[in-house]
C-alpha positions as CSV (number, residue, x, y, z in Angstrom):
1,M,112.6,95.6,111.1
2,M,110.6,94.5,108.0
3,A,112.3,91.1,108.0
4,L,111.5,90.7,111.7
5,L,107.8,91.4,111.1
6,R,107.7,88.9,108.2
7,G,109.3,86.3,110.5
8,L,106.9,87.1,113.3
9,S,103.9,86.6,111.1
10,I,105.2,83.1,110.0
11,L,105.9,82.2,113.5
12,L,102.4,83.1,114.7
13,F,100.9,81.1,111.8
14,L,102.9,78.0,112.8
15,L,102.0,78.4,116.5
16,L,98.3,78.7,115.6
17,W,98.6,75.7,113.3
18,Q,100.3,73.7,116.1
19,G,97.7,74.7,118.6
20,I,94.7,73.7,116.5
21,A,96.3,70.4,115.3
22,Y,97.3,69.5,118.8
23,S,93.8,70.2,120.2
24,L,91.9,68.4,117.5
25,Q,94.2,65.3,117.4
26,D,93.0,64.5,113.9
27,P,95.2,62.5,111.5
28,L,93.8,64.7,108.7
29,L,95.5,67.8,110.3
30,P,99.1,66.9,111.3
31,T,101.1,69.2,113.4
32,P,104.0,71.3,111.9
33,V,106.4,69.1,113.7
34,M,105.0,66.0,112.0
35,V,105.2,67.7,108.6
36,W,108.8,68.7,109.2
37,Q,109.7,65.1,110.2
38,K,108.1,63.8,107.0
39,F,109.8,66.5,105.0
40,V,113.2,65.4,106.3
41,W,112.4,61.8,105.6
42,H,111.4,62.5,101.9
43,V,114.6,64.6,101.5
44,T,116.8,61.9,103.0
45,T,115.4,59.2,100.6
46,G,116.1,61.5,97.6
47,E,112.6,61.2,96.3
48,L,111.5,64.7,97.0
49,L,114.7,66.3,95.6
50,Y,114.3,64.3,92.4
51,H,110.7,65.2,91.7
52,L,111.3,68.8,92.8
53,S,114.2,69.1,90.3
54,V,112.0,67.8,87.5
55,T,109.3,70.3,88.3
56,L,111.8,73.2,88.6
57,M,113.3,72.3,85.2
58,R,109.8,72.5,83.6
59,V,109.0,75.7,85.4
60,A,112.3,77.3,84.3
61,I,111.7,76.4,80.7
62,I,108.1,77.5,80.7
63,F,108.9,80.8,82.5
64,T,111.6,81.7,80.0
65,I,109.5,81.0,77.0
66,A,106.4,82.7,78.3
67,M,108.3,85.9,79.4
68,L,110.2,86.2,76.1
69,L,107.2,85.6,73.9
70,G,104.8,87.6,76.1
71,T,107.1,90.6,76.4
72,L,107.6,90.7,72.6
73,I,103.9,90.5,71.9
74,G,103.0,93.0,74.7
75,V,105.6,95.6,73.5
76,L,104.3,95.3,69.9
77,M,100.6,95.7,71.0
78,G,101.5,98.6,73.3
79,H,103.3,100.6,70.5
80,F,101.3,99.7,67.4
81,P,97.5,100.3,67.5
82,Q,97.0,98.2,64.4
83,I,98.6,95.1,66.0
84,D,96.8,95.8,69.2
85,A,93.4,95.9,67.4
86,F,94.2,92.7,65.4
87,L,95.3,90.6,68.4
88,D,93.0,92.1,71.1
89,G,90.2,89.7,70.4
90,L,92.5,86.7,70.5
91,L,94.0,87.9,73.7
92,V,90.6,88.2,75.4
93,L,89.8,84.7,74.2
94,A,93.1,83.2,75.5
95,L,92.7,84.9,78.9
96,N,89.3,83.3,79.4
97,I,89.9,79.7,78.2
98,P,90.1,77.5,81.3
99,A,93.6,76.2,81.9
100,L,92.3,72.7,82.4
101,V,90.8,72.7,78.9
102,V,94.1,73.8,77.4
103,V,96.0,71.1,79.3
104,I,93.6,68.3,78.1
105,L,93.6,69.4,74.5
106,C,97.4,69.6,74.4
107,Y,97.7,66.1,75.8
108,I,95.2,64.8,73.3
109,W,96.8,66.6,70.3
110,L,100.5,66.2,71.3
111,G,100.4,63.1,73.4
112,L,101.4,62.5,77.0
113,T,104.8,64.2,76.6
114,D,106.9,66.9,78.1
115,I,106.4,69.0,75.0
116,A,102.6,68.9,75.5
117,A,103.0,69.8,79.2
118,V,105.3,72.8,78.4
119,A,103.1,74.0,75.5
120,A,99.9,73.8,77.7
121,V,101.4,76.0,80.5
122,V,103.0,78.5,78.0
123,I,99.7,78.9,76.2
124,N,98.1,79.7,79.6
125,K,100.8,82.1,80.8
126,V,101.6,84.2,77.7
127,P,98.3,86.1,77.7
128,T,98.8,87.4,81.3
129,V,102.4,88.6,80.4
130,V,101.1,90.3,77.3
131,V,98.4,92.2,79.2
132,T,100.9,93.5,81.8
133,V,103.7,94.4,79.4
134,R,101.2,96.0,77.0
135,E,100.2,98.5,79.7
136,G,103.8,99.2,80.5
137,A,104.6,99.9,76.8
138,R,101.6,102.3,76.6
139,A,102.9,104.1,79.7
140,I,106.4,104.8,78.2
141,D,107.1,108.5,78.3
142,R,107.6,109.4,74.6
143,R,109.2,112.7,75.5
144,L,112.1,110.9,77.1
145,M,112.6,108.8,74.0
146,Q,112.5,112.0,71.9
147,V,115.2,113.6,74.1
148,A,117.4,110.5,73.5
149,D,116.8,110.9,69.8
150,V,117.7,114.6,69.9
151,F,121.0,113.8,71.6
152,K,121.6,111.0,69.1
153,V,121.8,108.3,71.7
154,S,122.5,104.8,70.2
155,L,119.7,102.3,70.1
156,F,121.4,100.0,72.6
157,W,121.8,102.8,75.2
158,K,118.4,104.2,74.5
159,L,116.8,100.8,75.3
160,S,119.1,100.2,78.3
161,W,118.9,103.6,80.0
162,V,115.6,105.1,78.8
163,Y,113.2,102.4,77.7
164,L,113.8,99.4,80.0
165,P,113.9,101.4,83.3
166,Q,110.4,102.6,82.6
167,L,109.2,99.1,81.5
168,S,110.9,97.2,84.3
169,P,108.2,97.5,87.0
170,Y,105.7,95.9,84.6
171,L,108.2,93.2,83.7
172,M,108.7,92.4,87.4
173,A,105.0,92.3,88.0
174,A,104.6,89.9,85.1
175,A,107.4,87.8,86.4
176,R,106.1,87.5,89.9
177,S,102.5,86.7,88.8
178,G,103.9,84.4,86.2
179,L,105.8,82.3,88.6
180,S,102.8,81.9,90.9
181,L,100.6,80.9,88.0
182,I,103.1,78.6,86.4
183,W,103.6,76.7,89.6
184,K,99.9,76.0,89.9
185,I,99.4,74.9,86.3
186,V,102.5,72.8,86.1
187,L,101.2,70.7,89.1
188,V,97.9,70.1,87.3
189,V,99.8,69.2,84.2
190,E,102.0,66.7,86.1
191,L,99.0,65.3,87.9
192,L,97.1,64.6,84.8
193,G,99.7,63.3,82.4
194,R,103.2,62.9,83.7
195,S,105.0,60.1,85.6
196,S,107.4,62.4,87.5
197,G,107.3,65.8,89.2
198,M,105.7,67.2,92.3
199,G,102.2,67.1,90.8
200,F,102.5,63.4,90.1
201,Q,103.7,62.7,93.6
202,L,100.9,64.8,95.1
203,G,98.4,62.7,93.1
204,V,99.9,59.5,94.6
205,F,99.7,60.9,98.1
206,F,96.1,61.9,97.5
207,Q,95.2,58.3,96.6
208,F,96.5,57.1,99.9
209,F,95.2,60.1,101.9
210,D,98.7,60.9,103.0
211,I,98.1,64.4,104.3
212,T,101.4,64.7,106.0
213,S,103.4,64.0,102.8
214,I,101.2,66.4,100.9
215,L,102.0,69.1,103.4
216,A,105.7,68.1,103.4
217,Y,105.9,68.6,99.6
218,T,104.0,71.9,100.0
219,F,106.6,73.0,102.5
220,A,109.3,72.3,99.8
221,F,107.4,74.6,97.5
222,V,107.4,77.3,100.2
223,I,111.1,77.0,100.7
224,V,111.8,77.3,96.9
225,V,109.5,80.3,96.6
226,F,111.1,82.1,99.5
227,L,114.6,81.4,98.0
228,I,113.6,82.7,94.6
229,E,112.2,85.8,96.1
230,A,115.1,86.5,98.4
231,L,118.0,85.5,96.2
232,F,116.7,86.5,92.8
233,M,113.6,88.7,92.6
234,R,114.3,91.3,95.2
235,P,118.0,91.8,94.3
236,L,117.0,92.1,90.6
237,E,114.3,94.5,91.5
238,R,116.7,96.7,93.5
239,Y,119.2,96.6,90.7
240,L,116.7,97.6,88.0
241,H,115.2,100.4,90.2
242,R,118.6,101.7,91.4
243,W,118.1,104.8,89.3
244,R,115.1,105.8,91.6
245,I,117.3,106.0,94.7
246,V,118.2,109.6,95.6
247,P,121.7,109.9,97.2
């Protein structure tokens, strides 16, 4: 039923888009059918798949680094008040520096390289992970941890069965928000200083006012996001929260 409702909302959106585009007959607003035809053409030529694979590789590397680093710092800040007090000012500063400024500075300092691109997005993403995970670490039930200590549960099983299940909702929230943020910043990074990737191609299409191709590439993003959500995020969330299911 829920899947049917999700599909119905998307169908209504497409019908509304088709109706408005057909009535306006404006080249700046192509119909969904035209976008689909352009999408198929870009896929057939191999151009879209190449640039999409480059962007996905950057996103995967950045996501992994940002989640690992942000989780480590967030847990430390959540459990140790001294570390929290020491890093809190820097965290507030990092959260409020515009992403564009970080991207430009990284390109100036490190050159127009993939290392600069990855570093710029990681610097922008880590603070948001830290904030979310820090709140999760603060919310850990210390009494459950003490019970595990009383029963002399090993560190591995205490982390696996007591600590991580409590922290997992915050990790999933950080992962979901992280993916959405990383996508957006990676496109800006590619637009400004790379010669490959989806952002670079969108910049080329913008120069030629090729709205249909811009929307076709956007459609590729939508497909990837839905696949990640359906094949990875939701199954992982169900697995991590299986302990909440009452038989």
